[in-house]
DRENBA-494100 format. One line per 2 residues: number of its first residue (from 1); their letters; for each residue x, y, z of C-alpha. Coordinates in steps of 0.1 Angstrom, whole numbers, plus 5000, padded with zeros to 4 digits. Layout:
% residues N
NUM) A) X:Y:Z ~ ...
This chain:
% residues 866
1) XX) 4237:7108:4353 ~ 4269:7127:4358
3) XX) 4287:7137:4328 ~ 4326:7115:4326
5) XX) 4364:7126:4314 ~ 4376:7092:4304
7) XX) 4355:7071:4331 ~ 4360:7096:4355
9) XX) 4337:7122:4376 ~ 4334:7153:4356
11) XX) 4345:7184:4382 ~ 4332:7216:4369
13) XX) 4294:7213:4364 ~ 4279:7242:4351
15) XX) 4290:7277:4363 ~ 4279:7293:4385
17) XX) 4260:7264:4395 ~ 4273:7259:4429
19) XX) 4256:7227:4455 ~ 4238:7212:4427
21) XX) 4234:7179:4448 ~ 4212:7202:4470
23) XX) 4197:7218:4445 ~ 4184:7181:4429
25) XX) 4180:7167:4465 ~ 4153:7199:4463
27) XX) 4138:7195:4433 ~ 4132:7163:4443
29) XX) 4110:7170:4476 ~ 4094:7199:4450
31) XX) 4080:7172:4425 ~ 4065:7151:4456
33) XX) 4050:7179:4476 ~ 4038:7192:4443
35) XX) 4026:7161:4429 ~ 4009:7155:4466
37) XX) 3989:7190:4465 ~ 3975:7183:4431
39) XX) 3962:7149:4440 ~ 3940:7161:4473
41) XX) 3933:7196:4447 ~ 3918:7174:4426
43) XX) 3897:7153:4453 ~ 3886:7181:4464
45) XX) 3874:7200:4434 ~ 3864:7169:4417
47) XX) 3841:7166:4451 ~ 3825:7200:4448
49) XX) 3827:7197:4403 ~ 3790:7212:4392
51) XX) 3774:7190:4364 ~ 3777:7199:4331
53) XX) 3764:7223:4310 ~ 3735:7209:4283
55) XX) 3736:7225:4250 ~ 3712:7251:4241
57) XX) 3689:7244:4222 ~ 3701:7268:4194
59) XX) 3732:7250:4194 ~ 3718:7210:4189
61) XX) 3700:7225:4155 ~ 3738:7240:4143
63) XX) 3755:7208:4147 ~ 3722:7191:4136
65) XX) 3726:7214:4101 ~ 3764:7213:4097
67) XX) 3765:7202:4061 ~ 3787:7170:4054
69) XX) 3785:7161:4096 ~ 3776:7131:4111
71) XX) 3747:7139:4137 ~ 3751:7117:4175
73) XX) 3728:7110:4194 ~ 3717:7129:4220
75) XX) 3731:7106:4252 ~ 3760:7101:4235
77) XX) 3785:7116:4248 ~ 3780:7093:4283
79) XX) 3780:7060:4271 ~ 3806:7032:4276
81) XX) 3849:7048:4262 ~ 3850:7028:4225
83) XX) 3818:7024:4221 ~ 3800:7035:4195
85) XX) 3766:7054:4192 ~ 3739:7052:4168
87) XX) 3738:7064:4136 ~ 3709:7087:4126
89) XX) 3698:7093:4084 ~ 3721:7116:4072
91) XX) 3702:7153:4064 ~ 3702:7157:4025
93) XX) 3721:7191:4017 ~ 3699:7222:4018
95) XX) 3676:7201:4038 ~ 3660:7219:4066
97) XX) 3669:7194:4094 ~ 3646:7186:4127
99) XX) 3662:7196:4167 ~ 3674:7163:4178
101) XX) 3648:7157:4215 ~ 3655:7184:4244
103) XX) 3639:7182:4281 ~ 3662:7216:4284
105) XX) 3642:7243:4276 ~ 3652:7265:4251
107) XX) 3671:7302:4256 ~ 3652:7327:4236
109) XX) 3670:7348:4217 ~ 3670:7382:4195
111) XX) 3680:7366:4163 ~ 3664:7361:4130
113) XX) 3646:7327:4118 ~ 3670:7338:4076
115) XX) 3700:7352:4094 ~ 3727:7324:4101
117) XX) 3736:7319:4131 ~ 3773:7324:4151
119) XX) 3795:7314:4161 ~ 3781:7284:4184
121) XX) 3794:7284:4227 ~ 3782:7266:4253
123) XX) 3774:7297:4273 ~ 3799:7307:4305
125) XX) 3785:7309:4340 ~ 3787:7349:4340
127) XX) 3796:7372:4313 ~ 3832:7380:4311
129) XX) 3843:7417:4304 ~ 3864:7416:4269
131) XX) 3901:7406:4273 ~ 3921:7415:4239
133) XX) 3960:7402:4234 ~ 3978:7381:4217
135) XX) 3959:7352:4222 ~ 3924:7338:4224
137) XX) 3908:7327:4249 ~ 3897:7296:4252
139) XX) 3858:7303:4260 ~ 3857:7328:4234
141) XX) 3843:7322:4197 ~ 3867:7319:4171
143) XX) 3870:7348:4140 ~ 3848:7337:4111
145) XX) 3868:7322:4085 ~ 3871:7345:4056
147) XX) 3855:7358:4034 ~ 3837:7365:4069
149) XX) 3827:7403:4076 ~ 3853:7397:4102
151) XX) 3893:7387:4100 ~ 3908:7392:4129
153) XX) 3944:7402:4132 ~ 3977:7381:4130
155) XX) 3972:7353:4162 ~ 3988:7373:4182
157) XX) 3959:7405:4183 ~ 3929:7379:4176
159) XX) 3904:7392:4204 ~ 3890:7374:4234
161) XX) 3856:7385:4225 ~ 3850:7397:4193
163) XX) 3815:7408:4181 ~ 3786:7387:4163
165) XX) 3790:7384:4129 ~ 3767:7401:4110
167) XX) 3749:7382:4085 ~ 3769:7369:4055
169) XX) 3765:7393:4018 ~ 3754:7373:3994
171) XX) 3773:7344:3970 ~ 3800:7345:4004
173) XX) 3803:7308:4017 ~ 3792:7298:4046
175) XX) 3821:7273:4065 ~ 3802:7237:4063
177) XX) 3815:7235:4101 ~ 3830:7262:4126
179) XX) 3852:7250:4161 ~ 3843:7245:4192
181) XX) 3867:7275:4204 ~ 3889:7306:4198
183) XX) 3920:7288:4203 ~ 3940:7274:4176
185) XX) 3954:7248:4192 ~ 3932:7215:4189
187) XX) 3920:7191:4214 ~ 3952:7164:4212
189) XX) 3949:7141:4229 ~ 3974:7158:4245
191) XX) 4004:7158:4273 ~ 3989:7164:4306
193) XX) 3960:7137:4294 ~ 3960:7113:4270
195) XX) 3927:7096:4267 ~ 3911:7077:4230
197) XX) 3875:7092:4230 ~ 3893:7129:4221
199) XX) 3904:7140:4189 ~ 3939:7127:4181
201) XX) 3971:7155:4172 ~ 3969:7167:4140
203) XX) 4000:7168:4130 ~ 4015:7201:4114
205) XX) 4011:7198:4082 ~ 3971:7194:4085
207) XX) 3975:7227:4103 ~ 3944:7217:4130
209) XX) 3929:7232:4155 ~ 3903:7225:4183
211) XX) 3868:7206:4173 ~ 3835:7197:4195
213) XX) 3836:7174:4224 ~ 3836:7139:4212
215) XX) 3815:7113:4219 ~ 3826:7082:4203
217) XX) 3837:7068:4174 ~ 3810:7088:4151
219) XX) 3820:7117:4170 ~ 3859:7114:4165
221) XX) 3855:7111:4125 ~ 3832:7139:4120
223) XX) 3862:7163:4147 ~ 3886:7153:4118
225) XX) 3872:7161:4095 ~ 3860:7195:4108
227) XX) 3890:7200:4124 ~ 3910:7198:4087
229) XX) 3884:7218:4075 ~ 3882:7252:4089
231) XX) 3917:7251:4101 ~ 3920:7291:4107
233) XX) 3961:7309:4101 ~ 3969:7344:4102
235) XX) 4010:7349:4098 ~ 3999:7339:4063
237) XX) 3984:7379:4058 ~ 3983:7396:4088
239) XX) 3943:7390:4094 ~ 3922:7356:4100
241) XX) 3920:7329:4068 ~ 3909:7297:4060
243) XX) 3939:7272:4054 ~ 3925:7262:4030
245) XX) 3923:7302:4013 ~ 3960:7307:4021
247) XX) 3983:7314:3990 ~ 4009:7305:4007
249) XX) 4027:7274:4022 ~ 4024:7276:4052
251) XX) 4024:7249:4088 ~ 4013:7251:4120
253) XX) 4027:7236:4148 ~ 4012:7227:4188
255) XX) 4041:7235:4212 ~ 4033:7203:4227
257) XX) 4045:7188:4190 ~ 4078:7215:4188
259) XX) 4090:7207:4226 ~ 4078:7167:4215
261) XX) 4110:7166:4196 ~ 4130:7165:4232
263) XX) 4154:7196:4218 ~ 4162:7229:4236
265) XX) 4164:7256:4214 ~ 4145:7266:4187
267) XX) 4170:7253:4159 ~ 4176:7221:4169
269) XX) 4136:7217:4178 ~ 4122:7229:4143
271) XX) 4146:7211:4117 ~ 4122:7181:4121
273) XX) 4096:7201:4099 ~ 4091:7203:4067
275) XX) 4110:7230:4050 ~ 4135:7240:4077
277) XX) 4173:7238:4081 ~ 4189:7245:4109
279) XX) 4229:7244:4114 ~ 4252:7243:4146
281) XX) 4287:7257:4141 ~ 4321:7269:4163
283) XX) 4312:7287:4193 ~ 4278:7280:4198
285) XX) 4262:7298:4172 ~ 4225:7284:4149
287) XX) 4217:7297:4123 ~ 4180:7284:4106
289) XX) 4171:7288:4069 ~ 4142:7274:4045
291) XX) 4147:7259:4009 ~ 4184:7257:4007
293) XX) 4188:7299:4008 ~ 4209:7298:4040
295) XX) 4221:7320:4063 ~ 4256:7326:4072
297) XX) 4260:7333:4116 ~ 4262:7371:4103
299) XX) 4225:7377:4093 ~ 4194:7356:4079
301) XX) 4173:7350:4056 ~ 4142:7338:4074
303) XX) 4123:7365:4098 ~ 4118:7353:4136
305) XX) 4084:7368:4152 ~ 4071:7362:4188
307) XX) 4037:7377:4187 ~ 4042:7392:4157
309) XX) 4071:7414:4170 ~ 4097:7406:4154
311) XX) 4133:7390:4171 ~ 4164:7401:4150
313) XX) 4195:7409:4160 ~ 4201:7449:4151
315) XX) 4238:7445:4146 ~ 4239:7410:4130
317) XX) 4198:7411:4115 ~ 4205:7368:4135
319) XX) 4183:7356:4149 ~ 4195:7336:4185
321) XX) 4182:7302:4182 ~ 4205:7286:4207
323) XX) 4195:7282:4247 ~ 4193:7321:4245
325) XX) 4164:7327:4231 ~ 4143:7300:4253
327) XX) 4109:7277:4243 ~ 4090:7290:4271
329) XX) 4053:7290:4273 ~ 4045:7288:4242
331) XX) 4012:7279:4227 ~ 4019:7275:4191
333) XX) 4043:7283:4160 ~ 4032:7290:4127
335) XX) 4058:7292:4093 ~ 4056:7304:4062
337) XX) 4082:7288:4036 ~ 4080:7317:4010
339) XX) 4086:7352:4008 ~ 4067:7376:4035
341) XX) 4087:7408:4026 ~ 4051:7419:4016
343) XX) 4039:7421:4047 ~ 4069:7426:4071
345) XX) 4101:7436:4049 ~ 4137:7425:4059
347) XX) 4143:7392:4067 ~ 4118:7376:4052
349) XX) 4133:7369:4023 ~ 4130:7327:4024
351) XX) 4106:7320:4053 ~ 4088:7336:4087
353) XX) 4085:7324:4115 ~ 4058:7336:4146
355) XX) 4062:7323:4179 ~ 4027:7326:4198
357) XX) 4029:7329:4234 ~ 4001:7313:4253
359) XX) 3981:7343:4269 ~ 3967:7343:4307
361) XX) 3930:7326:4299 ~ 3952:7292:4284
363) XX) 3963:7284:4314 ~ 3932:7294:4335
365) XX) 3900:7269:4336 ~ 3868:7274:4323
367) XX) 3847:7289:4353 ~ 3878:7294:4372
369) XX) 3899:7322:4385 ~ 3932:7310:4391
371) XX) 3952:7283:4369 ~ 3990:7272:4365
373) XX) 4011:7249:4358 ~ 4048:7237:4359
375) XX) 4070:7209:4343 ~ 4107:7196:4355
377) XX) 4136:7181:4335 ~ 4167:7164:4340
379) XX) 4187:7139:4324 ~ 4228:7133:4315
381) XX) 4257:7161:4314 ~ 4237:7181:4347
383) XX) 4214:7186:4328 ~ 4182:7201:4344
385) XX) 4148:7221:4334 ~ 4120:7249:4354
387) XX) 4094:7261:4338 ~ 4061:7272:4359
389) XX) 4034:7294:4351 ~ 4006:7310:4366
391) XX) 3975:7332:4360 ~ 3946:7346:4376
393) XX) 3917:7371:4368 ~ 3903:7395:4384
395) XX) 3871:7412:4370 ~ 3884:7428:4336
397) XX) 3921:7419:4344 ~ 3941:7392:4336
399) XX) 3973:7380:4348 ~ 4004:7362:4342
401) XX) 4037:7356:4350 ~ 4058:7329:4344
403) XX) 4092:7317:4356 ~ 4121:7299:4333
405) XX) 4153:7280:4338 ~ 4176:7262:4322
407) XX) 4216:7245:4327 ~ 4234:7220:4315
409) XX) 4272:7211:4311 ~ 4266:7197:4283
411) XX) 4280:7171:4259 ~ 4322:7167:4252
413) XX) 4321:7175:4217 ~ 4354:7187:4216
415) XX) 4372:7156:4235 ~ 4409:7154:4218
417) XX) 4430:7118:4241 ~ 4455:7124:4221
419) XX) 4462:7157:4232 ~ 4449:7150:4270
421) XX) 4418:7174:4261 ~ 4391:7170:4279
423) XX) 4359:7197:4266 ~ 4346:7217:4295
425) XX) 4332:7244:4276 ~ 4297:7234:4273
427) XX) 4284:7247:4298 ~ 4241:7270:4293
429) XX) 4231:7288:4324 ~ 4198:7304:4321
431) XX) 4170:7327:4337 ~ 4140:7343:4324
433) XX) 4108:7354:4337 ~ 4082:7374:4317
435) XX) 4048:7385:4330 ~ 4015:7393:4309
437) XX) 3987:7415:4323 ~ 3953:7429:4300
439) XX) 3933:7451:4303 ~ 3904:7451:4281
441) XX) 3916:7462:4247 ~ 3946:7469:4262
443) XX) 3978:7444:4274 ~ 4017:7448:4282
445) XX) 4038:7419:4276 ~ 4076:7416:4287
447) XX) 4106:7395:4300 ~ 4138:7397:4306
449) XX) 4166:7363:4302 ~ 4197:7362:4320
451) XX) 4221:7334:4298 ~ 4255:7324:4303
453) XX) 4264:7303:4277 ~ 4306:7289:4272
455) XX) 4316:7293:4238 ~ 4340:7265:4221
457) XX) 4354:7278:4192 ~ 4361:7242:4173
459) XX) 4383:7214:4169 ~ 4420:7221:4160
461) XX) 4410:7229:4120 ~ 4417:7258:4101
463) XX) 4390:7272:4078 ~ 4381:7299:4071
465) XX) 4344:7309:4065 ~ 4319:7309:4094
467) XX) 4346:7315:4121 ~ 4376:7325:4111
469) XX) 4396:7301:4120 ~ 4382:7280:4143
471) XX) 4405:7264:4169 ~ 4394:7248:4208
473) XX) 4396:7276:4234 ~ 4382:7265:4268
475) XX) 4380:7298:4280 ~ 4358:7317:4262
477) XX) 4323:7323:4270 ~ 4289:7349:4261
479) XX) 4274:7363:4283 ~ 4237:7378:4272
481) XX) 4208:7400:4283 ~ 4179:7408:4269
483) XX) 4148:7431:4274 ~ 4119:7427:4250
485) XX) 4083:7442:4261 ~ 4053:7458:4245
487) XX) 4020:7474:4245 ~ 3993:7464:4222
489) XX) 3959:7479:4219 ~ 3932:7456:4199
491) XX) 3896:7473:4191 ~ 3868:7469:4176
493) XX) 3851:7503:4159 ~ 3831:7490:4138
495) XX) 3817:7457:4122 ~ 3838:7460:4098
497) XX) 3865:7481:4108 ~ 3895:7473:4133
499) XX) 3925:7486:4140 ~ 3954:7476:4161
501) XX) 3985:7493:4175 ~ 4015:7481:4188
503) XX) 4047:7497:4204 ~ 4080:7477:4219
505) XX) 4109:7475:4231 ~ 4144:7455:4225
507) XX) 4173:7459:4246 ~ 4211:7434:4242
509) XX) 4238:7430:4264 ~ 4263:7408:4251
511) XX) 4300:7405:4268 ~ 4318:7378:4248
513) XX) 4348:7366:4265 ~ 4376:7351:4235
515) XX) 4412:7341:4248 ~ 4433:7358:4226
517) XX) 4457:7332:4206 ~ 4487:7352:4212
519) XX) 4488:7354:4246 ~ 4466:7336:4258
521) XX) 4447:7366:4282 ~ 4411:7369:4282
523) XX) 4396:7400:4264 ~ 4362:7409:4265
525) XX) 4341:7423:4234 ~ 4308:7445:4252
527) XX) 4279:7447:4227 ~ 4252:7468:4229
529) XX) 4216:7469:4206 ~ 4188:7480:4211
531) XX) 4158:7486:4189 ~ 4122:7513:4198
533) XX) 4093:7499:4172 ~ 4055:7503:4167
535) XX) 4031:7495:4142 ~ 3994:7504:4134
537) XX) 3975:7487:4116 ~ 3939:7482:4101
539) XX) 3918:7453:4088 ~ 3886:7462:4069
541) XX) 3862:7436:4052 ~ 3834:7441:4031
543) XX) 3813:7414:4016 ~ 3834:7390:3994
545) XX) 3864:7420:4003 ~ 3884:7421:4030
547) XX) 3917:7441:4031 ~ 3940:7450:4060
549) XX) 3960:7483:4056 ~ 3989:7496:4086
551) XX) 4029:7506:4084 ~ 4060:7502:4106
553) XX) 4089:7519:4120 ~ 4122:7501:4133
555) XX) 4152:7524:4156 ~ 4177:7505:4158
557) XX) 4211:7512:4179 ~ 4241:7490:4182
559) XX) 4270:7503:4201 ~ 4302:7475:4186
561) XX) 4334:7477:4187 ~ 4339:7457:4164
563) XX) 4340:7486:4132 ~ 4355:7496:4101
565) XX) 4382:7533:4110 ~ 4368:7564:4104
567) XX) 4330:7551:4121 ~ 4320:7563:4154
569) XX) 4289:7549:4176 ~ 4264:7571:4162
571) XX) 4274:7558:4125 ~ 4258:7524:4132
573) XX) 4223:7533:4131 ~ 4196:7527:4117
575) XX) 4157:7539:4110 ~ 4133:7523:4086
577) XX) 4099:7535:4074 ~ 4073:7505:4053
579) XX) 4039:7504:4052 ~ 4018:7479:4032
581) XX) 3984:7472:4021 ~ 3971:7432:4009
583) XX) 3939:7424:4002 ~ 3918:7394:3990
585) XX) 3886:7392:3972 ~ 3865:7364:3964
587) XX) 3853:7361:3929 ~ 3832:7328:3932
589) XX) 3829:7303:3961 ~ 3851:7288:3946
591) XX) 3879:7312:3936 ~ 3896:7335:3962
593) XX) 3924:7358:3945 ~ 3949:7380:3964
595) XX) 3973:7407:3965 ~ 3997:7430:3983
597) XX) 4025:7455:3982 ~ 4050:7472:4008
599) XX) 4075:7497:4008 ~ 4108:7501:4026
601) XX) 4124:7537:4035 ~ 4161:7535:4050
603) XX) 4174:7560:4068 ~ 4217:7549:4079
605) XX) 4247:7568:4073 ~ 4260:7571:4033
607) XX) 4293:7565:4045 ~ 4278:7527:4071
609) XX) 4261:7517:4034 ~ 4268:7542:4002
611) XX) 4246:7517:3980 ~ 4217:7531:3999
613) XX) 4180:7518:3981 ~ 4143:7516:3995
615) XX) 4126:7489:3984 ~ 4093:7482:3973
617) XX) 4078:7443:3972 ~ 4051:7435:3954
619) XX) 4028:7396:3958 ~ 3996:7383:3937
621) XX) 3980:7346:3945 ~ 3951:7333:3933
623) XX) 3934:7302:3955 ~ 3909:7278:3929
625) XX) 3886:7249:3950 ~ 3883:7226:3918
627) XX) 3863:7206:3938 ~ 3855:7220:3967
629) XX) 3867:7202:4003 ~ 3884:7176:3980
631) XX) 3912:7196:3959 ~ 3924:7225:3960
633) XX) 3952:7244:3938 ~ 3966:7273:3941
635) XX) 3998:7297:3930 ~ 4012:7329:3937
637) XX) 4043:7354:3931 ~ 4064:7367:3958
639) XX) 4096:7395:3956 ~ 4113:7396:3990
641) XX) 4143:7416:3992 ~ 4167:7413:4024
643) XX) 4188:7441:4027 ~ 4226:7445:4042
645) XX) 4234:7443:4084 ~ 4250:7466:4100
647) XX) 4275:7441:4102 ~ 4283:7429:4072
649) XX) 4286:7470:4061 ~ 4309:7476:4090
651) XX) 4321:7453:4113 ~ 4363:7449:4114
653) XX) 4368:7420:4140 ~ 4398:7400:4144
655) XX) 4384:7366:4157 ~ 4417:7342:4166
657) XX) 4434:7340:4137 ~ 4410:7356:4108
659) XX) 4400:7388:4103 ~ 4366:7399:4092
661) XX) 4356:7429:4074 ~ 4323:7447:4061
663) XX) 4315:7464:4029 ~ 4292:7495:4028
665) XX) 4292:7492:3988 ~ 4269:7464:3998
667) XX) 4235:7461:3976 ~ 4206:7448:3991
669) XX) 4201:7413:3981 ~ 4161:7401:3965
671) XX) 4141:7370:3952 ~ 4118:7363:3928
673) XX) 4096:7331:3937 ~ 4067:7312:3917
675) XX) 4051:7287:3934 ~ 4020:7266:3927
677) XX) 4002:7241:3948 ~ 3982:7206:3948
679) XX) 3962:7199:3981 ~ 3942:7168:3980
681) XX) 3924:7156:4008 ~ 3907:7118:3997
683) XX) 3893:7091:4021 ~ 3867:7115:4035
685) XX) 3896:7140:4042 ~ 3907:7119:4065
687) XX) 3947:7126:4043 ~ 3960:7151:4027
689) XX) 3983:7154:3997 ~ 4002:7184:3992
691) XX) 4028:7189:3958 ~ 4048:7223:3957
693) XX) 4066:7235:3930 ~ 4087:7269:3931
695) XX) 4114:7286:3918 ~ 4135:7315:3933
697) XX) 4153:7334:3915 ~ 4180:7355:3943
699) XX) 4204:7388:3932 ~ 4226:7402:3947
701) XX) 4239:7372:3972 ~ 4256:7384:4003
703) XX) 4284:7358:4010 ~ 4323:7366:4026
705) XX) 4350:7356:3999 ~ 4386:7355:4009
707) XX) 4407:7382:3999 ~ 4441:7370:4010
709) XX) 4452:7349:4035 ~ 4426:7348:4071
711) XX) 4416:7376:4059 ~ 4375:7381:4040
713) XX) 4356:7410:4035 ~ 4314:7405:4024
715) XX) 4307:7408:3996 ~ 4278:7407:3963
717) XX) 4291:7370:3946 ~ 4264:7368:3923
719) XX) 4229:7357:3920 ~ 4214:7325:3920
721) XX) 4187:7302:3917 ~ 4169:7272:3940
723) XX) 4144:7254:3917 ~ 4127:7227:3942
725) XX) 4092:7200:3948 ~ 4082:7196:3980
727) XX) 4055:7163:3984 ~ 4036:7160:4021
729) XX) 4012:7134:4031 ~ 3996:7135:4064
731) XX) 3970:7116:4078 ~ 3943:7110:4110
733) XX) 3936:7070:4119 ~ 3912:7066:4142
735) XX) 3915:7029:4142 ~ 3942:7034:4158
737) XX) 3944:7063:4174 ~ 3974:7077:4158
739) XX) 3983:7100:4131 ~ 4016:7106:4103
741) XX) 4029:7129:4085 ~ 4060:7124:4058
743) XX) 4072:7148:4042 ~ 4098:7156:4010
745) XX) 4124:7179:3996 ~ 4141:7178:3963
747) XX) 4167:7214:3956 ~ 4187:7221:3932
749) XX) 4201:7255:3951 ~ 4231:7271:3926
751) XX) 4247:7300:3928 ~ 4257:7317:3901
753) XX) 4287:7340:3900 ~ 4290:7375:3884
755) XX) 4302:7378:3851 ~ 4295:7350:3844
757) XX) 4313:7309:3854 ~ 4306:7279:3864
759) XX) 4272:7275:3888 ~ 4285:7255:3920
761) XX) 4256:7242:3943 ~ 4247:7267:3977
763) XX) 4261:7266:4009 ~ 4240:7238:4033
765) XX) 4220:7236:4008 ~ 4211:7201:4006
767) XX) 4195:7181:3970 ~ 4170:7151:3994
769) XX) 4160:7158:4026 ~ 4127:7137:4039
771) XX) 4110:7145:4080 ~ 4088:7122:4093
773) XX) 4070:7123:4118 ~ 4040:7096:4141
775) XX) 4021:7099:4171 ~ 4001:7071:4190
777) XX) 3980:7067:4218 ~ 3978:7040:4241
779) XX) 3950:7035:4258 ~ 3938:7063:4284
781) XX) 3973:7061:4298 ~ 3997:7068:4272
783) XX) 4009:7083:4237 ~ 4046:7078:4217
785) XX) 4059:7103:4196 ~ 4089:7100:4169
787) XX) 4105:7117:4149 ~ 4131:7111:4123
789) XX) 4152:7135:4099 ~ 4174:7122:4069
791) XX) 4196:7150:4053 ~ 4214:7149:4027
793) XX) 4250:7154:4014 ~ 4260:7193:4016
795) XX) 4285:7218:4013 ~ 4294:7235:4045
797) XX) 4301:7280:4042 ~ 4341:7275:4053
799) XX) 4371:7264:4034 ~ 4402:7241:4045
801) XX) 4429:7262:4038 ~ 4466:7246:4030
803) XX) 4485:7274:4038 ~ 4518:7257:4020
805) XX) 4503:7248:3991 ~ 4479:7281:3991
807) XX) 4444:7266:3984 ~ 4412:7271:3994
809) XX) 4391:7239:3982 ~ 4358:7235:3997
811) XX) 4341:7206:4025 ~ 4317:7188:4018
813) XX) 4294:7170:4044 ~ 4283:7139:4045
815) XX) 4243:7131:4048 ~ 4234:7116:4078
817) XX) 4198:7099:4096 ~ 4190:7112:4136
819) XX) 4157:7105:4155 ~ 4137:7117:4190
821) XX) 4111:7102:4203 ~ 4098:7110:4231
823) XX) 4072:7084:4257 ~ 4042:7095:4280
825) XX) 4022:7086:4310 ~ 3994:7105:4321
827) XX) 4001:7093:4367 ~ 3972:7112:4375
829) XX) 3941:7140:4364 ~ 3965:7164:4367
831) XX) 4002:7151:4370 ~ 4018:7136:4341
833) XX) 4057:7119:4332 ~ 4077:7118:4297
835) XX) 4111:7102:4288 ~ 4126:7117:4261
837) XX) 4157:7107:4240 ~ 4176:7121:4213
839) XX) 4203:7115:4183 ~ 4184:7078:4195
841) XX) 4209:7065:4163 ~ 4239:7077:4177
843) XX) 4242:7089:4147 ~ 4280:7110:4141
845) XX) 4277:7134:4122 ~ 4281:7173:4115
847) XX) 4264:7200:4102 ~ 4288:7223:4104
849) XX) 4330:7216:4099 ~ 4346:7210:4126
851) XX) 4315:7211:4154 ~ 4304:7179:4158
853) XX) 4262:7170:4173 ~ 4259:7162:4199
855) XX) 4249:7120:4213 ~ 4227:7101:4225
857) XX) 4205:7120:4253 ~ 4179:7108:4276
859) XX) 4154:7132:4298 ~ 4137:7134:4325
861) XX) 4101:7157:4323 ~ 4073:7158:4349
863) XX) 4049:7181:4339 ~ 4021:7191:4364
865) XX) 3988:7212:4360 ~ 3966:7229:4378
């Protein structure tokens, strides 16, 4: 569908992307060719596919003795789909269960009879060399959940083949059941193969994961209970933990659920998940925040990680959650709502987002050495997106190569018929190539992104705040190039000690072309940033005690022209040294206590940061399983900090008719948080109800203050307090083959001025937010997903200036409702098609003053899998 200019065809499609019609025709031919190839390949593989393996006797016995699980009759998996297998008598807890009859010869094992069985998986056709890395192999066992002797590192560090777990210590609680694989992504009714006899897609608040293959109604129910009981997350402590033992509020978002929102940037997609907020503004800026502790566009109070590595910009401290950070090759996203500085340092102020990418083993099917997938999207505003990944295995080496491309004219947000003005500056053209290689315990990841996006200033309004005075400027443009690379080593030293080390590099080149408001000339502003960093940590598991100890270093260098007088390029650099320890101790089977602390030392020139201070960030927590598998109480205290960014300290930027100044005397922001929560799992654990109350007290809050005219400066404007409550309800309904998730957030967020005075609402902290997500499968051939969001009234960081009266007025934005949906069809075993709709009600609203949200959008996507 072509963009229109008041009913006429739009002439300047994506800049630099000539031959659009020819490209679209080529894409069509590619889709057809790949579809025919996939059909022929699938038929050939089906003809040669070996008979499925039968579980060993030891595995069957383990499944039969799972406490609380319903035994399935042998052969149930071969029953007619939808028919329930006959029930068998339940085994009482503690009673010796008899193994089901089988005609398969048992495989000899050296395991003592009294030793608890290790995680059961079907043996692979041939032993594979251990492969360490960011993502576990789908055929490898999951690290035993806390308090096991093995506590794996961050999800990105979990080994593909962890050593066999030794016997649990006295008093340690063996989980009632264990998932089938090492992959945290559940056996959802997936996009490629929607089918009614597989596990339902757990809502993100349920933190689902893999479960066993299903064979009928009872197995479906058993799998859901198992998934809800044994979810494992790792971002909260840099080691694997059962979700029920994590004191913080953690959400686990499968990639397919994030992509189901139909959005093209992280900011737009993540706002549909509880506690998260997105604000897009003039000049294509995007800010993500959590629990009302919003961010301005030159700083961020939320930390973004990719496979455990920070993605924050060394100059602004911001992560660019726009089209220049593409959502590609995703596996899952883990989100912490609450302070994370005790492990991650600055910017982990109100939360942490960890983007976890797929590894080569995630694309390679069991018994195969090659795997690939591709996704092709097209829609209105001449929007297109192409993603493709190819992975292979040879001996101990696994590798992945991927490409991502995105282009769009974008919606015409600033059309003005009165001025005969047409917005032609919402275009995007982004390319990314990425690769991964894994050899034994070593892993190398790298990606390069080249993005070109239009940067409209906004409507013809006079506002002081985020971006100075925002005017529509048709020629403003931004060209960004990012290079990320990391080398990781993950090694099990002994049964109780594991070490992890990584070195990484980040380089960014950002050229912004701005139109001079006086002369009309286009002027380039070039900025370069670099970061060299590393981390090393050790994980100790001693019976009931798990400890993580480590340290990290980051060396940032910024080359930016817009700095305060008296500073040189040699001054805009800093080195940050950090050390941390985090421990968890299980006093009894029901009571888990935890504590940790981190120390950060900043080495930065005194004339850049005059008030430099080192920071100590402690935390403490208690988790009490009041009624096992039914009721859990958790509480935690944490301190976080955010050091002023180099932009807040040293910027001297004239943008259009406004000036923004840094302040070397800024003090670091600090945050003390107390949180208490209740998790309730009624109806045989098919439903999770969670209530969380929290109180945040922030000190030395940094924001812009208007000095005179259109000149503003960063200052510590005082303190802030945020009291809030979050309620979540998530359920899976096997009879409807559906899952639902609804969440509500209440915030009372107030700024407390320096020297007293009346408090006033924080910027962009709505009192009420409601999140709604649902998914249902239609037989074995289709599914429907719906995402809804209500955002209450809130204040914008900008001010409207009346230059005649000499007054400024805060902008209050009205509430809005928006929704997005996706309908998918499985046209073949390896080919699926989906239709995506965004802003279904075509709601007219603004996330930032003067920047309207995009209207209704419709897109179609084809996905191929080999």
